[in-house]
N, C-alpha and C positions, 0 to 999 in steps of 0.2 A: 504493500500500500504506500501511496505517496500522498502526503497531506501538505497542503499549502493554504494556510488560513482556514477558511470554512469549506474548502474544496478538498475532497478525497478521491484519488484515482486508484483503481485496482486493475492494472494490466496483468495479463496472463498469456502463457504460450504453452500449447500441448503438442507434442510430437508423437506420432504413431508409426511404427514399423511392423508390418504384419507379413508373415510367411505362411502360405498354405501349401500343404502337400496332401492331395486328395487321390484316393485309389478306390475304384469301383470293382468289387470282387465278382460281380456278375458279368459286366462287359469287359473287365480287365483293362479299364481305361485309367490312366494316371494323369493327373493335372497338377502342375506346380504354379504358384502365383505369388507375386510380391506386391504389396501395397504400402506406400509411405505417404504421409500427409502432414502438413503444418497447419495448426489450428490456433490462430490468435484470437484474442478477445480483450475487451476493456470495459470496465464499469466506472461510473462517476456518480458522486453524491455531493450536492451542495446544500449546506445547512443554512437556512435563512435565519432561524433562531432555534434555541434548544428544543429538540424533539420534532422540528418541522423542516423538511427539505425536499429537494427535487432529485430524482435519480434518472440515469440513462445508461444504456449499455448496448454494445455491438459485439456479436460473437459469431464465429464460423462453426457450423454444425457439419457432422460427418458420420456416415454409417458405411462400413465396408461391405464389399461383395462377399457373400458366403462361399465357402469352398465348393468346388464342383460345378459352378454355374457356367452358362454359355458365355463365350468371350464378348458377346454384344452387350452384356449387362454392365452398366456403369455404377460406380459408387454413388451414394446419396450425399449431396452437398447442399448446404443452405447458409444464408446469412440471416441471423436472428437479431432483431433489434427490439428494444423496449424503452419506454420513457414514462415518467409519472411523478406523482407527489406522494409523500408519506408523512404522517404525523403520529407520534407515539409518546405516551407518558405512562405513569404507573397504572392509570385506570382506563385510558382510552387509546384506541388504535384506529387510524383511518388510512386507507390506501386507495389510489386510483392510478392504474398502470395500463397503458396501451402497448400492444405488441404487434409486430409484423415479421412474419417468417417468409423469406423468399427462397424457394427451392429451385436451384438450377436443374436438379434431377431428383425426383422422388422415387424411391425404390419400392416396388410392390412385391408382395410375397403370396405365392400360391399355397394355401393351407387347406386342411380338411374342413375347418370351421368356416372358411369363406365359400365352400361349395366347389372347390376345384376338383378336377377329375383325378383319378389315381395316377395317371401318367404325368400330371403337372405338379402334384404335391411335392413340396420341397424346393421348387424352382423359384427364381426371382425374375422380375422384368422391370424395364424402365417405364415409369409413369410420367416422365417429362417434367416440364416446368409447372410449378404449383405455387400459389400464394395463400397464406393463412394470416388473417389479422383479427384483432379483437380488442376487448377491454375487460379488465378485472377491477372490481370494486369490493372493498372490504371495510366493514365498520364493526367495531367491537367496543363494549363499554362495561365496566363493573361498577355497581352501586353498593358500597358498604352501608350497613345499618347499625343502629345502636343495640339491636337484638343479638349481635354477634354473628350474623349471617350476611352473606353478600349475594347479590343478584348479578349474574353475568349474561349478557346478550351478545349475539354475533349474527351478522348477515353478510353473506358474500354473493356476488353475482358475476358471472362470466358470459360475455358475448363472444362467439367465435364464428368466423365465416371463412370457408376454404373453397377454392375453385381451381380447376385445371386451366392452364394457359396455352395448351396446345393439343392437337388432335393425335390420337393413337388408337390402336386396336390391341386388346389383351385377351388371352384365353381364360383369364380369371372372370367367372360370371358376375362377380361383384363390380367389375369395371366394364368389361365388354368393349363396345365401341364408344370411345370418349371423344367429345367435341369440346373445343375451347369454350369456357364459361360454365361447363358442367360442375355441379357441386361435388365435394368429396363425400363418399359414403361414411356413415357412422360417426359424423361430427355434429353433435347437437349445437344448435344456434344459441340457445339460452340454457343456462344452468343456475339454479339458486339454492343456496344452503342457508338455513336459519336455525339457531339454537337458543334456548333459554335455560339457565341452570341456577340452582340455589345451592350454596355450599358454605361450609365453615371448616374448622380444623378437623372435624370428626366425620363429616359425611358430605356427599355431593349427589344431587339429583338433577338430571337434565333431560329435556325434551328437544328433539331435533327433527327437522323436515328437509327433504331434498326433492327438488323439482327439476325435471329435464324435459325440454321441448322435444317434438318429434324429430326423428332422424331418418335419413334416406339410406336404404340398404344397398342401393346401387347408385351409379352416377346419376344424379337427379336432373331431370329435364323439366319442361314447363308443366306437363300433366302426368306425373307418375301415378301408377296404379296403386290400389290399396295394399296389394301384396308387396310393394316395394317400400313401405313406410312402417316404422315402429312408432306408435302413437306416444304422445306425451304422458307423463305420469308424475305422481307425487307420493312419497313414502315418508311415514313418521316412525321414529325410533325413540326408545326410552332407555336411559342408562343411569344406574345408581351405584355409588360406592360408599362403604362404611369402613373407616379406619378404626378397627377395634382395639389396636395396640400398635406401638411403634414397629413398623415393618410388616404388620399383619392387616390385610385388606380383604373384605368380602364384597363381591360385586354382583350386580344383577343387570342383564341386558335383555331388552325386549325389542326384537327387530320386526318391522312392519306391524305395528301394534293394532292396526285396523284390518289386518289380513287382506290387504288390497291385492287383487289379481291384475298383473300387468305383464307386458312383453318387453324383453330386452333385445330379441333377435328372432329372425326366422331362418337362420342358417345354423348348420348345414342341411338339416333334414326336417324343417318345419318349425313351428312356433316354440320358442324357449321362454319360460316364465322367469320373472325376477324372484328375488328372495321371498320365501314364505314367512308367515308368522312363526317366530322362533323365540323361545325363552331359554336363557342360559344363566346359570348361577355358578359362581366359582370362588376360589380362595387363592390369594396371592401372598407369598412371603418374600420379602426382600431383606437380605442380611446387610 
């Protein structure tokens, strides 16, 4: 870190050198590959006054090609940027951060869960240029009381938009024939998480809710069919802890307390439900 007055810079550099030696015992095919990459990045924070400041960062992203892939498959590269404001003190936290990820090449993976054929499972393909941008908002606050308990509230919201910037054809049924401007599959546009908790030195009880807007299961066009969409849903959870003694904690978790039925995917072989109503009780000891 480099600090100059109220400005703090955090430059970084990562080097990766990857050697692959792949041998297929069925086809008796051997493939050797070398990948090397330089990944710079820098973050900055300027403090206007104690606890409040602006942040920004630029980072290079990378994902290597898996062993045994076709020589036409390129590594995944991106330039990831973020900028925003942050305020934090002992009781309050506020954040507003915008992000933009520019992929010069997004790597796609043929998997069983995406519905790929047996012959294509385990292979990768180039998904071309992609852009993903959005906004993250977080607000958290704690209210102490004279009764010896505190109330904690948190709300977070994430907006995400992702689209392809070039045309290509993929054997993966989740992508298929892609046109410039098509949306990325399985990227929800809106996500909201909210929680409210009551706690003191001996116990903690919290109720939380999670909302996710609909997602497209394939590259979305203007009029997708019902079978290509996973509908929006909201789920409520309950969590409680009791610190019975130093290092000893009893906990209770109730997932999906209203036993809501909802879908998270229709791949690879039909509708897949989200988590069911589930009650778990446990004991933790920390020495």
